[in-house]
KOLMAR-982667 format. One line per field, with one value per atom (N, C-alpha, C, O, CB): chain; x, y, z. Coordinates in steps of 0.1 Angstrom, whole numbers, plus 5000, padded with zeros to 4 digits. Atoms other than C-alpha are relative to their C-alpha. Glycine has a CB too. Layout:
KOLMAR-982667
c <- c(A/...) .
px <- c(X/...) .
py <- c(Y/...) .
pz <- c(Z/...) .
This chain:
KOLMAR-982667
c <- c(A/A/A/A/A/A/A/A/A/A/A/A/A/A/A/A/A/A/A/A/A/A/A/A/A/A/A/A/A/A/A/A/A/A/A/A/A/A/A/A/A/A/A/A/A/A/A/A/A/A/A/A/A/A/A/A/A/A/A/A/A/A/A/A/A/A/A/A/A/A/A/A/A/A/A/A/A/A/A/A/A/A/A/A/A/A/A/A/A/A/A/A/A/A/A/A/A/A/A/A/A/A/A/A/A/A/A/A/A/A/A/A/A/A/A/A/A/A/A/A/A/A/A/A/A/A/A/A/A/A/A/A/A/A/A/A/A/A/A/A/A/A/A/A/A/A/A/A/A/A/A/A/A/A/A/A/A/A/A/A/A/A/A/A/A/A/A/A/A/A/A/A/A/A/A/A/A/A/A/A/A/A/A/A/A/A/A/A/A/A/A/A/A/A/A/A/A/A/A/A/A/A/A/A/A/A/A/A/A/A/A/A/A/A/A/A/A/A/A/A/A/A/A/A/A/A/A/A/A/A/A/A/A/A/A/A/A/A/A/A/A/A/A/A/A/A/A/A/A/A/A/A/A/A/A/A/A/A/A/A/A/A/A/A/A/A/A/A/A/A/A/A/A/A/A/A/A/A/A/A/A/A/A/A/A/A/A/A/A/A/A/A/A/A/A/A/A/A/A/A/A/A/A/A/A/A/A/A/A/A/A/A/A/A/A/A/A/A/A/A/A/A/A/A/A/A/A/A/A/A/A/A/A/A/A/A/A/A/A/A/A/A/A/A/A/A/A/A/A/A/A/A/A/A/A/A/A/A/A/A/A/A/A/A/A/A/A/A/A/A/A/A/A/A/A/A/A/A/A/A/A/A/A/A/A/A/A/A/A/A/A/A/A/A/A/A/A/A/A/A/A/A/A/A/A/A/A/A/A/A/A/A/A/A/A/A/A/A/A/A/A/A/A/A/A/A/A/A/A/A/A/A/A/A/A/A/A/A/A/A/A/A/A/A/A/A/A/A/A/A/A/A/A/A/A/A/A/A/A/A/A/A/A/A/A/A/A/A/A/A/A/A/A/A/A/A/A/A/A/A/A/A/A/A/A/A/A/A/A/A/A/A/A/A/A/A/A/A/A/A/A/A/A/A/A/A/A/A/A/A/A/A/A/A/A/A/A/A/A/A/A/A/A/A/A/A/A/A/A/A/A/A/A/A/A/A/A/A/A/A/A/A/A/A/A/A/A/A/A/A/A/A/A/A/A/A/A/A/A/A/A/A/A/A/A/A/A/A/A/A/A/A/A/A/A/A/A/A/A/A/A/A/A/A/A/A/A/A/A/A/A/A/A/A/A/A/A/A/A/A/A/A/A/A/A/A/A/A/A/A/A/A/A/A/A/A/A/A/A/A/A/A/A/A/A/A/A/A/A/A/A/A/A/A/A/A/A/A/A/A/A/A/A/A/A/A/A/A/A/A/A/A/A/A/A/A/A/A/A/A/A/A/A/A/A/A/A/A/A/A/A/A/A/A/A/A/A/A/A/A/A/A/A/A/A/A/A/A/A/A/A/A/A/A/A/A/A/A/A/A/A/A/A/A/A/A/A/A/A/A/A/A/A/A/A/A/A/A/A/A/A/A/A/A/A/A/A/A/A/A/A/A/A/A/A/A/A/A/A/A/A/A/A/A/A/A/A/A/A/A/A/A/A/A/A/A/A/A/A/A/A/A/A/A/A/A/A/A/A/A/A/A/A/A/A/A/A/A/A/A/A/A/A/A/A/A/A/A/A/A/A/A/A/A/A/A/A/A/A/A/A/A/A/A/A/A/A/A/A/A/A/A/A/A/A/A/A/A/A/A/A/A/A/A/A/A/A/A/A/A/A/A/A/A/A/A/A/A/A/A/A/A/A/A/A/A/A/A/A/A/A/A/A/A/A/A/A/A/A/A) .
px <- c(5000/8150/4988/4989/5001/5012/8114/5000/4996/4987/4999/8121/5009/5006/5005/4991/8150/4993/4995/5013/5007/8128/4990/4989/4992/5010/8100/5007/5002/4992/4993/8126/5005/5005/5011/4994/8142/4989/4991/5007/5012/8107/4997/4994/4988/5004/8100/5010/5007/4999/4989/8134/4999/5000/5014/5001/8130/4988/4989/4998/5012/8094/5003/4999/4988/4997/8107/5009/5007/5006/4991/8135/4992/4994/5011/5008/8111/4991/4989/4992/5009/8086/5007/5001/4993/4993/8113/5007/5012/5010/4993/8126/4991/4996/5003/5008/8097/5005/5008/4985/4996/8108/4989/4982/5013/5009/8086/5007/5016/4991/4994/8095/4995/4987/4998/5005/8091/4986/4981/5010/5014/8056/5000/5009/4994/5001/8045/4994/4991/4990/5005/8034/4985/4978/5003/5014/8000/4993/4997/4998/5008/7973/4994/4994/4989/5006/7955/4987/4980/4996/5013/7926/4988/4989/4999/5012/7891/4994/4999/4990/5007/7866/4997/4993/4988/5003/7860/5008/5004/4985/4991/7889/4995/5001/5001/5005/7869/5003/4998/4985/4996/7884/4989/4991/5012/5010/7852/4987/4981/4998/5013/7822/5002/5010/4991/5000/7817/4987/4977/5004/5013/7792/5002/5012/4997/5000/7783/4986/4976/5003/5013/7756/4999/5008/5000/5003/7739/4989/4979/4997/5011/7718/4992/4998/5004/5008/7689/4991/4982/4991/5007/7676/4986/4985/5008/5013/7640/5000/4992/4991/4999/7651/5005/5005/5009/4994/7668/4989/4993/5010/5010/7635/4995/4992/4989/5004/7624/4986/4985/5010/5013/7588/5001/5008/4989/5000/7583/4989/4988/4999/5010/7553/4987/4977/5004/5011/7530/4995/4989/5004/5005/7523/5011/5008/4988/4989/7556/5013/5013/5003/4987/7592/5011/5010/5001/4988/7627/5012/5012/5001/4987/7663/5011/5010/5003/4989/7694/5012/5016/5004/4988/7724/5011/5009/4997/4988/7758/5010/5017/5006/4990/7778/5014/5016/4996/4986/7816/5004/5015/5009/4998/7813/4990/4979/5001/5009/7796/4990/4993/5007/5009/7764/4995/4987/4988/5004/7760/5011/5010/4998/4989/7792/4998/5008/5013/5003/7776/4986/4978/5010/5013/7745/5000/5010/4997/5001/7733/4989/4978/4996/5009/7717/4998/5007/5006/5003/7699/4991/4981/4993/5007/7688/4995/5002/5008/5007/7665/4997/4993/4988/5003/7661/4994/4998/5012/5005/7642/5007/5004/4985/4993/7664/5014/5021/4992/4986/7698/5003/5015/5009/4998/7693/4992/4998/4996/5008/7665/4999/4994/4985/4999/7669/4991/4989/5015/5007/7648/5004/5009/4984/4995/7656/4990/4978/5003/5008/7643/5000/5009/5005/5012/7620/4991/4991/4992/5010/7594/4986/4984/5004/5014/7557/4992/4992/4994/5008/7535/4990/4984/4994/5010/7512/4988/4980/5007/5012/7487/4995/5002/5003/5006/7463/5007/5009/4985/4993/7481/5015/5022/4994/4986/7515/5006/4999/5003/4992/7542/5006/5008/5010/4991/7561/5013/5014/4994/4987/7598/5008/5010/5008/4994/7617/5013/5017/4991/4987/7650/5002/4996/5012/4996/7663/5015/5021/4993/4985/7700/5004/4999/5006/4993/7721/5014/5019/4994/4986/7758/5006/5018/5007/4994/7763/4992/4998/5002/5007/7736/4989/4986/4993/5011/7709/4989/4990/5004/5011/7675/4991/4986/4992/5009/7654/4986/4985/5005/5013/7617/4991/4990/4994/5009/7592/4986/4983/5004/5012/7558/4987/4988/5001/5012/7521/4997/5000/4988/5005/7506/4990/4984/4993/5010/7485/4986/4982/4999/5013/7451/5000/4990/4994/4998/7465/5005/5013/5009/4995/7471/5013/5021/4989/4987/7499/5003/4995/4999/4995/7519/5010/5014/5008/4990/7541/5014/5015/4997/4986/7579/5003/4997/5010/4996/7596/5004/5011/5013/4998/7596/5013/5018/4988/4988/7627/5011/5008/4997/4989/7661/4998/4994/5014/5000/7662/5014/5022/4989/4987/7692/4999/4990/5007/4999/7702/5014/5024/4996/4987/7729/5000/4991/5003/4999/7740/5013/5024/5001/4989/7762/5001/4991/4997/4997/7778/5007/5017/5010/4995/7784/5005/4997/4989/4995/7807/4996/4992/5016/5004/7800/5007/5001/5003/4993/7826/4993/4993/5015/5007/7807/4986/4982/4997/5013/7774/5002/4993/4994/4998/7789/5003/5000/5012/4997/7802/4987/4988/5009/5012/7766/4989/4980/4997/5009/7745/4985/4976/5003/5014/7714/4994/4983/5000/5005/7711/4993/4998/5012/5007/7685/5005/5002/4984/4993/7706/4990/4995/5012/5010/7674/4992/4984/4990/5006/7663/5010/5018/4994/4990/7683/5001/5011/4997/5000/7672/5007/5015/4986/4994/7683/5015/5023/4994/4986/7716/5007/5018/5002/4995/7722/5002/5012/4992/4999/7715/5009/5015/4986/4993/7733/5014/5020/4991/4987/7764/5009/5008/4999/4991/7791/5008/5011/5009/4992/7811/4992/4998/5004/5009/7781/4999/5000/4986/5001/7778/5013/5012/4998/4987/7815/5002/5006/5012/4999/7814/4990/4994/4996/5010/7783/5005/5002/4986/4995/7799/5010/5011/5006/4989/7828/4995/5004/5012/5005/7805/4999/4993/4987/5002/7807/4989/4988/5013/5010/7778/5006/5015/4991/4995/7783/4992/4995/4999) .
py <- c(5011/5078/4991/4979/5005/5008/5068/4992/4981/5009/5006/5061/4987/4977/5010/5011/5038/4989/4977/5004/5010/5020/4993/4980/5007/5007/5013/4992/4981/5011/5008/5002/4988/4977/5009/5012/4978/4990/4978/5003/5009/4963/4994/4982/5007/5005/4960/4990/4979/5012/5009/4943/4987/4976/5007/5013/4918/4992/4980/5004/5007/4910/4993/4982/5009/5006/4905/4988/4979/5011/5012/4882/4988/4977/5004/5012/4860/4995/4983/5004/5005/4859/4993/4984/5012/5007/4848/4987/4980/5010/5012/4820/4988/4977/5003/5012/4796/4992/4997/5003/5010/4765/4991/4986/4993/5010/4742/4987/4987/5005/5013/4706/4993/4998/4992/5008/4679/4995/4994/4988/5005/4667/4986/4978/5000/5013/4637/4990/4994/5001/5010/4604/5002/5007/4986/4999/4602/4990/4979/4997/5008/4588/4988/4988/5008/5012/4555/5005/5014/4989/4996/4557/4996/4987/4993/5003/4556/4987/4981/5011/5012/4527/5002/5013/4998/5000/4519/5009/5013/5003/4991/4541/5015/5023/4996/4987/4572/5005/4999/5001/4995/4592/5007/5010/5009/4991/4612/4992/4995/5011/5007/4589/4985/4979/5004/5014/4554/4994/4998/4996/5007/4531/4985/4980/5006/5015/4495/4995/5002/4994/5006/4473/4987/4980/4998/5013/4444/4993/4999/5004/5008/4416/4995/4990/4987/5005/4408/4989/4991/5012/5012/4373/4998/5003/4988/5002/4363/4995/4998/4991/5006/4343/5009/5006/4987/4991/4373/5009/5016/5008/4991/4393/4994/4983/5002/5003/4393/5007/5019/5003/4994/4399/5010/5008/4989/4990/4431/4999/5007/5014/5003/4417/5009/5008/5002/4991/4444/4999/5008/5014/5002/4429/5004/5003/5008/4996/4442/4992/4982/5014/5008/4430/5010/5022/4991/4992/4443/4992/4979/5009/5007/4434/5010/5022/4995/4991/4448/4998/4986/4997/5001/4456/5007/5018/5006/4994/4463/5005/4997/4990/4995/4486/5000/4998/5014/5000/4487/5014/5015/4997/4987/4523/5004/4997/5011/4995/4541/5009/5020/5007/4992/4554/5013/5020/4991/4987/4582/5011/5022/4998/4991/4599/5009/5015/4993/4991/4619/4997/4990/4997/5003/4619/4986/4982/5011/5014/4585/5000/5005/4990/5001/4579/4985/4977/5007/5014/4546/4998/5004/4994/5003/4532/4985/4977/5002/5013/4501/4995/5003/5000/5005/4478/4985/4978/5000/5014/4446/4992/4980/5000/5008/4437/5004/4999/5003/4996/4453/5008/5009/4988/4991/4476/5013/5023/4992/4988/4500/5003/4995/4997/4996/4519/5012/5020/5004/4989/4542/5003/4995/4998/4995/4563/4997/4997/5014/5002/4555/5013/5021/4988/5008/4563/4999/5009/5004/5001/4550/4998/4990/4987/5001/4555/4994/5000/5013/5006/4531/5010/5018/4987/4991/4548/4993/4999/5008/5007/4521/4992/4989/4991/5008/4502/4986/4980/4998/5012/4472/5001/4991/4990/4998/4486/5001/5001/5013/4999/4488/5013/5021/4988/4989/4515/4994/4984/5009/5005/4510/5012/5022/4995/4990/4530/4995/4983/5006/5005/4528/5008/5018/5003/4994/4535/4998/4987/4993/5001/4543/5001/5009/5012/4999/4536/4999/4997/4990/4999/4536/4987/4988/5003/5012/4500/4994/4985/4990/5006/4492/5009/5020/4987/4994/4503/4990/4979/5006/5009/4487/5004/5016/5000/4997/4485/4994/4982/4993/5004/4484/4998/5007/5010/5003/4468/4998/4987/4987/5000/4476/5003/5009/5011/4997/4478/5015/5022/4991/4986/4511/5002/4992/5004/4997/4528/4995/4998/5016/5006/4511/4985/4979/5008/5014/4477/4993/5000/4997/5006/4452/4992/4992/4990/5008/4430/4998/5000/4987/5004/4421/4988/4985/5012/5011/4392/5006/5016/4989/4996/4395/4999/4992/4992/5001/4401/4985/4978/5009/5014/4368/4998/4986/4995/5001/4376/5008/5016/5005/4992/4390/5014/5018/4994/4986/4427/5005/4999/5008/4994/4450/5014/5021/5001/4988/4479/5006/4999/4998/4993/4505/5010/5019/5006/4991/4524/5009/5003/4993/4991/4555/5010/5016/5007/4990/4576/5012/5011/4994/4988/4612/5009/5014/5007/4992/4632/5015/5019/4999/4986/4668/5008/5018/5005/4992/4682/5000/5010/4995/5001/4669/5007/5014/4985/4993/4682/5015/5022/4997/4986/4717/5004/5015/5004/4997/4715/5001/5008/4989/5000/4710/5005/4998/4986/4994/4734/4999/5000/5014/5000/4732/4986/4984/5007/5013/4694/4996/4999/4990/5005/4679/4986/4976/4999/5013/4651/4990/4979/5003/5009/4636/4993/4985/5007/5005/4628/4992/4998/5011/5009/4598/5001/5001/4986/4999/4602/5013/5013/5000/4987/4639/4999/5004/5011/5001/4630/4992/4996/4992/5008/4603/5008/5007/4988/4992/4627/5012/5016/5005/4987/4658/5000/5010/5010/5001/4646/4990/4978/4996/5009/4633/4990/4979/5008/5009/4618/4988/4977/5008/5011/4596/4991/4979/5004/5008/4585/4992/4981/5010/5007/4577/4988/4977/5009/5011/4557/4988/4977/5005/5011/4537/4993/4981/5006/5006/4530/4989/4978/5010/5010/4512/4991/4983/5007/5008/4495/4985/4982/5005/5015/4457/4995/5000/4993/5006/4437/4992/4984/4990/5007/4425/4988/4981/5010) .
pz <- c(4991/3005/4998/4998/5014/5002/3000/4986/4985/5000/5013/2963/5001/4995/4990/4998/2973/5007/5004/5007/4992/2998/4991/4992/5012/5009/2972/4990/4986/4994/5010/2946/5006/5000/4995/4994/2970/5003/5001/5014/4998/2979/4986/4985/5006/5013/2942/4995/4989/4990/5005/2934/5008/5002/5002/4992/2963/4995/4994/5015/5005/2951/4987/4984/4999/5014/2915/5001/4994/4992/4998/2927/5005/4999/5010/4995/2947/4989/4988/5012/5010/2918/4989/4983/4994/5011/2893/5005/4997/4995/4995/2915/4999/5003/5015/5001/2909/4988/4977/4998/5010/2890/4997/5006/5005/5003/2871/4998/4990/4987/5002/2874/4988/4981/5013/5012/2848/5002/5013/4998/4999/2840/5006/5003/4986/4994/2859/4990/4979/5013/5009/2844/4998/5006/5006/5003/2827/5009/5012/4985/4991/2849/4992/4979/5006/5006/2842/4992/4997/5010/5006/2817/5008/5016/4986/4992/2831/4994/4985/4999/5004/2827/4985/4981/5008/5014/2790/4992/4981/4998/5007/2780/5001/4994/4986/4999/2790/5014/5024/4996/4987/2818/5008/5020/4999/4993/2826/5003/5013/4992/4999/2821/5001/4994/4988/4999/2833/4996/5000/5015/5005/2815/5000/4997/4986/5000/2819/4995/4998/5014/5005/2802/5007/5010/4985/4993/2820/4993/4989/5015/5005/2808/5013/5022/4992/4989/2832/4995/4987/5007/5005/2828/5008/5019/5002/4994/2836/5014/5023/4992/4987/2866/5011/5023/4999/4991/2882/5007/5017/4994/4994/2889/5013/5014/4990/4987/2925/5002/4999/5011/4997/2936/5010/5020/5004/4989/2955/5010/5019/4993/4990/2973/4997/5005/5014/5003/2958/4985/4980/5003/5014/2923/4990/4978/4998/5009/2908/5002/5010/5001/4999/2904/5000/4997/4987/5000/2909/4998/5001/5013/5001/2903/5005/5001/4985/4995/2920/4991/4988/5015/5009/2897/5008/5013/4986/4993/2913/4989/4984/5010/5009/2890/5006/5018/4995/4996/2891/5006/5011/4989/4994/2904/5010/5010/4989/4990/2932/4993/4989/5013/5008/2916/5007/5001/4998/4993/2942/4997/5003/5015/5002/2929/4988/4983/4999/5011/2901/4995/5001/4988/5005/2879/4993/4988/4989/5006/2868/4989/4991/5011/5011/2834/4998/4997/4987/5002/2829/4988/4986/5013/5012/2796/5001/5008/4987/4999/2792/4986/4978/5009/5013/2763/5001/5010/4991/5000/2755/4989/4988/4998/5011/2725/4998/4988/4987/5001/2731/4988/4984/5001/5012/2701/5001/4998/4987/4999/2708/5015/5023/4994/4986/2741/5003/4995/5003/4996/2761/5015/5022/5000/4987/2792/5011/5009/5000/4988/2827/5008/5007/5009/4998/2843/4988/4980/5013/5011/2819/5006/5015/4991/4995/2825/4988/4977/5005/5011/2804/4995/5002/5005/5006/2780/4994/4988/4989/5004/2773/5012/5021/4988/4989/2795/5001/4991/4998/4998/2810/4999/5001/4990/5002/2803/5014/5024/4992/4988/2830/5002/4993/5001/4996/2848/5003/5011/5011/4997/2849/5007/5001/4988/4993/2875/5006/5003/5011/4994/2895/5013/5016/4991/4987/2930/5001/4998/5012/4999/2936/5014/5022/4992/4987/2967/4997/4986/5010/5002/2973/4994/4989/5013/5006/2961/4989/4982/5011/5010/2937/4994/4999/5005/5007/2913/4999/4994/4986/5000/2918/4988/4988/5013/5011/2886/5005/5008/4987/4996/2894/4988/4979/5010/5011/2870/5007/5012/4992/4992/2884/4992/4981/5011/5008/2873/5001/5011/5006/5000/2864/5012/5016/4987/4990/2890/4996/4984/5004/5004/2890/4997/4997/4989/5003/2881/5013/5020/4988/4987/2909/4998/5008/5004/5001/2895/4985/4976/5007/5013/2864/5001/5012/4993/5000/2854/4998/4992/4989/5002/2855/4985/4977/5008/5014/2821/4997/5004/4998/5005/2802/4992/4991/4992/5008/2781/5007/5016/4986/4995/2788/4997/4986/4994/5003/2792/5003/5009/5009/4999/2790/5007/5004/4986/4993/2812/4998/5001/5015/5001/2806/5011/5012/4986/4989/2837/4997/4996/5014/5003/2831/5012/5016/4987/4990/2858/4994/4987/5011/5006/2848/5011/5019/4991/4989/2871/4999/4988/5000/4999/2882/4989/4984/5014/5010/2858/4987/4980/4999/5013/2828/5001/4992/4996/4998/2843/4998/4992/5014/5001/2846/4985/4981/5009/5014/2810/4991/4981/4994/5007/2798/5009/5013/4994/4991/2819/4995/5003/5004/5005/2796/4999/4993/4987/5001/2798/5013/5024/4997/4989/2821/5003/4997/4998/4996/2838/5006/5010/5008/4995/2852/4988/4990/5009/5012/2816/4992/4985/4991/5007/2803/4985/4980/5004/5015/2767/4996/4986/4995/5003/2767/5002/4994/5009/4997/2783/4989/4984/5014/5010/2757/4987/4980/4997/5012/2728/5001/4990/4997/4999/2741/5007/5007/5007/4994/2759/4993/4995/5016/5008/2736/5008/5004/4991/4991/2765/5003/5005/5013/4997/2773/4988/4989/5005/5012/2737/4998/4994/4988/5002/2736/5010/5006/5002/4990/2768/4997/4998/5014/5003/2757/4988/4987/4998/5012/2723/5004/4997/4991/4996/2741/5011/5016/5004/4989/2767/4996/4985/5005/5002/2769/5009/5021/5002/4992/2782/5012/5010/4991/4988/2818/5003/5013/5012) .
């Protein structure tokens, strides 16, 4: 009797388990920005007239990316010639050099161009500068646990998804 009871439970469980049906695959989702579904990247030209005095001897410009920069890690690259890039933040290494930093909020990225500690003021950039802002979602961060996502240069070198997104980036 007990054997029949256990067999009937097993048969009922097997019937329910075999009743699942897999439906047809749904349509493919839209591609992400720049054709990359995981990483969003945009490049911006900042003209000399766009810099605003911060009232403390430095300058800043607000850039509004097409994505919310608080939704993942943000990597920011800076260039004075649109060919040679360095990661921010940048701390000047010679007397009279500048420090270049950034502040992120939900709608913009503020690029700060400020004098080094000990200097009172600097002039704003006289030529166009270029900024690349890349949003890296948490799934990509998990995929590369040994990358320091606070180091833009390291992110650029070690995360192929960022390299692919930047390759297809158009200047805004």
